[in-house]
N, C-alpha and C positions, 0 to 999 in steps of 0.2 A: 465630420466623423462618419464612419461606415459600419458601425457595429451596434446599432440600436437593437438588432435582433439577438445580440449576445448578452445584453445587460440583465435580463430578467429570467432566471431559472428558479426563482424562489418557490419553495414547496415541492420541488421535484429533484432534490439533490441526489437521491439514490438512483433515479432513472438517468440523470445526467452523468453520474459516476459510471454507470454501465455504458452509456452512449459515447462518452468522450474520454474519460480517464482510462478505461480498460483497453481500448485499442491503441491509445497513444503511449501509455506507460505500463499499466498492469499486465497486459499480455506480453510485451517484449521482455519485461523483467522476470516473468514467471518461468521462462524457458530454462534458465540456468538453475533456478531453485529446484525445479522438477528433475532436472538432470542429476543434481547432487543427491536428491532423495532416492534415486534408483528404485522406484517402486516395483514391487513384484506382485504377480497374480495372487489374489486371495488375501492381501494385507488389509488391515483396518487402519484408516487414515483419518486424522483430525486436522482440519484447517482452522487455525485460531485467528480471529480477526479476518474472516473470509470476505467481507465486503459483499459484492454482488456475485461472488462465487467463481471467478475465473480459475483460480488454483484448484478448487474442489472439483470442478467439472473436468479439468485435465487429469487430476488424480484418479477420478472414476474410470477414465480410459486406461490409465496405467495399471490399476489393480484388477480390472476386468470384472466380469459378472459374478465371480466368486468372492470378490472383495467387498468392502463397505467403506463409505466415506461419510463423514459428518462435517458440515460447515457451521461454524459458530461465530456470531458477531453480536456486539453489544447493541447495535442499532436495529430496531425492528423494521425500519423502512428498507435497509439493505437486505435483510433476510427476505422480505416480501418480494423485492425485485429478483433476488437469487432464485426463489421458487418459481418465478414466472418465466425464467429463461428455458429454452428448449434443451432437454438433456442430450448428452453425447452418449455414444455406445459404451457400455461398461457397467460399473457398479451403480446401484441406486444411491442417492444422496439424501441424507437426513439433514434438514436445516433447523438450527436451534438458535434462539436468542439467549445470550448469556454473557457473563463477565469472565475475561481471561484470568482474573485473579481468584475466581471461585468457580472452577469448571464443574458443570452439573453432570459429572460422569464418575463411575466407580473406578477404583484403583485398577490399573492394568487393562483398561478398556481398549487401548489402541496399540498398534505396532509402530506407527509413524505419526509425528506431530509436525505440522508445517506452519510457518508464521511469516507471511510476506508483507513487508512494509506497513506493519501495524504496531510493533512493539514500542516504537518511539512515542506513540500516543498513549501508552499505558502508564499511569502514574506509579503504580507499584510493580515495577519490572521484575524485581526479585521474586515477588509473589507469583507473577505470571509464569516465570520459568520453573519455579517449584511445582506449580500445578501441572504444567506439561510433563514434568518428570513423574509426578504421581500417577497420572492417567496412562502412562506408557507401560507396556509389559516389559519383562526382563529382556535386555538386549534391544529394546526399542530404540528408534532413531528420532532425532530432532533436527530440523533444518530451519534456520532463521535468516531472513534477509532484511537489510535496512539500507537506505540511501547513503552513499559515501559523501565526500566533501561537496558542498554546494558549488554549482557551476556558474559561470558569469551570467548566463541568461537569467537564471533564477535570482541572482544577486541584483541584477538591473531591475527586475520586476519588483523585488522587495523594496529597492530604493525609491521607485516611483510611488509605491503605496505609502511609504513613510513620508516622502516629500509633500504629497498632496492630500492624503487622507488623515493619517495619524501615526506618530512614531511608535505608539503602543502596539500597533499591528505587526511590527517587525517579528515579534515572537511567533506568530502563526506560520510564517514561511520558514524561519530558522528551526522550528520544532521538527519539521520533516527531516532535516539533515542533522539532528542533534545526536544521533548514534553512529557517527561516521568512523569511529575509532574501533578497529577490529579487536584490540586488546580489551576494551570494555565489554564487548559482547562475549568474548572468550571467558572473561572472569565471571560474568553472569552465569554462563552455563556451568562452569566448574563449581561455583559456589552453590548452584542449584542441584548438584549431585551428579552431573553428567561427566563421563570420561571420554577419552579419545577425542577431545575437543580440537577442532581445526578451523582455521579461518582463511578466507581468500578475498581479495578485492578484484573484481572484474569490471569490465565496461559494458554497459547496456546502451546501445544506440537507439535513441528515442527520435521519432519523427513527429515533431510538434507542429500544429497548425500555425498560421501567421500570428504575429504577436498580439494584436488586439483581440482576436478570437480566443487565443489561449488564455490571455489575461482574465477575460470575463468567465470563461469556463472554470478556471482555477478558483477565482474568488467565490463563485457561487457554489463551489463544493466545500467551502470552509466556513468556520464561524465568522470570518471576516465579512460575509455577505451583507448582513444587516447593517453593519457599521458603514460600509461603503455606500449602500443604497441610501442611507440617511444623510450622507454628506452632500454638500451643494453640487449641482450638476456641473458647474464650472470646474470644481475640484476633480470630479470623475473624468471630465474631458481632458484635463491637464495630465492626470495620471496616465490615461490611455495614450495620449500623444507622446509622452516621455518614453513609454515602453516601445511604441512603434518606432520612434527615432533611434533609441539606443540599441534595439535588436537588429537593426539593418545590417551591420557587419557580420552577423551570425546567420543570416538567412541564405538559403540556397534554393533557387527556383520557386520562390514563393512559400517555401516551408522553412521550418526551423529545426535542423538536426542538432541534437545534443548528445554528446558522449558522456553519459552520467556514470561515475564510479558507483559500484554497488558492493556492499559488504555481505558476505555469505559465511555463516558459521554453522558447523555441524557437530553433533555429539551423540553419544550413546548412553542409554541407561544400563548400568552394570547388571 
């Protein structure tokens, strides 16, 4: 095996999220979300489920020094890493720890609410959408993105985890892709009070590292990490070997390009 250095990121998941996930996935996916948001100078933006802040930092550039951006995440470690990143030119950013289903802001506090690749992890999605509606001003805009249908590379990774670690872990991978139906997202926004709701499915081209490297990066960013680490070393080796073998047809020049469908839904507060 050639991946001993990728096995143990425990205790540093937020730092690893910024180091690995953001360049490979979070950054490429954010381009279309921000384009759809069409941010204007001076606007007040809320980034719900901001993680380590890739969307919030780009939004700060979009609204300029006369605007304002707030990034909110339920995880304190994500907020800590977000605060530690160098700012980009533009609006100052306020980082807040908080729950998407109980936003700690007054009614009408923002002009735009953004939510990239986090709504699928919220148990009360209806409540989260209603809260975004509440904190938006009249005619405020919302833009939500979630991953579309799971692609073969991720299915193969899931299968290796199931085959060698535990079938019960399949849910962690599938949860990421659990909101792939645009109609479900549209209904959530409409039921939450938004109008002019529209959806689109676009393709984000992801440049993932070699399979073993990505496998361990991914595992250590999820709740699966402790279960995998506690499994026998032989099981971990077999899981890794299966991913390496089954990903070979999908690799190009030592990397793993993935054309991942993304669902993007927009709406407006009346």
